[in-house]
C-alpha positions in Angstrom: 0.0 0.0 0.0 1.5 3.3 -1.1 0.7 6.3 1.1 0.3 9.8 -0.4 1.3 12.4 2.1 1.3 15.5 -0.1 3.9 18.1 -0.1 3.5 19.2 3.5 3.5 15.6 4.8 6.6 14.8 2.8 8.5 17.8 4.1 7.4 16.9 7.6 8.7 13.3 7.2 12.0 14.5 5.7 12.4 17.0 8.6 11.8 14.1 11.0 14.4 12.0 9.2 17.0 14.7 9.4 16.2 15.4 13.1 16.4 11.7 13.9 19.9 11.4 12.2 21.1 14.5 14.1 19.7 13.2 17.4 21.4 9.8 16.8 24.7 11.6 16.0 24.5 13.6 19.3 23.6 10.4 21.2 26.6 8.6 19.9 28.9 11.5 20.8 27.4 11.7 24.3 27.8 8.0 24.8 31.5 8.2 23.9 32.0 11.2 26.2 30.4 9.3 29.0 32.8 6.4 28.4 29.9 4.1 27.7 31.5 2.8 24.5 30.1 2.8 21.0 27.7 0.5 19.2 28.8 -1.6 16.2 27.0 0.8 13.8 28.9 3.8 15.1 32.3 2.1 15.2 33.3 3.3 11.7 32.5 7.0 12.5 34.3 6.5 15.8 37.5 5.4 14.1 37.2 8.1 11.4 36.8 10.7 14.1 40.1 9.6 15.7 41.9 9.9 12.3 40.5 13.2 11.1 39.6 16.6 12.6 35.8 15.9 12.2 33.8 14.9 15.3 32.1 11.5 15.8 28.7 13.3 15.4 29.6 14.7 12.1 31.0 11.4 10.9 27.9 9.6 12.1 25.7 11.9 10.0 27.8 11.5 6.9 27.9 7.7 7.4 24.1 7.4 7.8 23.6 9.5 4.6 26.1 7.2 2.9 24.1 4.2 3.9 20.9 5.7 2.5 22.8 6.4 -0.7 24.1 2.8 -0.9 20.6 1.5 -0.3 19.4 3.6 -3.2 22.2 2.1 -5.4 21.4 -1.4 -4.5 17.6 -1.3 -4.8 17.4 1.1 -7.8 13.8 0.9 -9.0 12.6 -0.7 -5.8 13.9 2.1 -3.7 11.2 4.4 -2.2 11.8 7.4 0.0 8.7 6.3 1.9 10.7 3.3 3.1 13.5 5.6 4.3 11.3 7.9 6.3 
């Protein structure tokens, strides 16, 4: 079943997606500062933050967008932004 949200609904969902990725990046950074460790999904941004001047939060956001792009590459015509958000 395909949902039609309209323009306002789509903007609202993309805003929620961006807020969620930013919140996750902040959570990963705070968990590292609190010495709680990192999860397996944030281990790559953790290592990259140690090797470059970018923070773990910035790398987490870049990494999550990269994963969405890779999902688009793999799925091609089966990819739907409705599935992402």
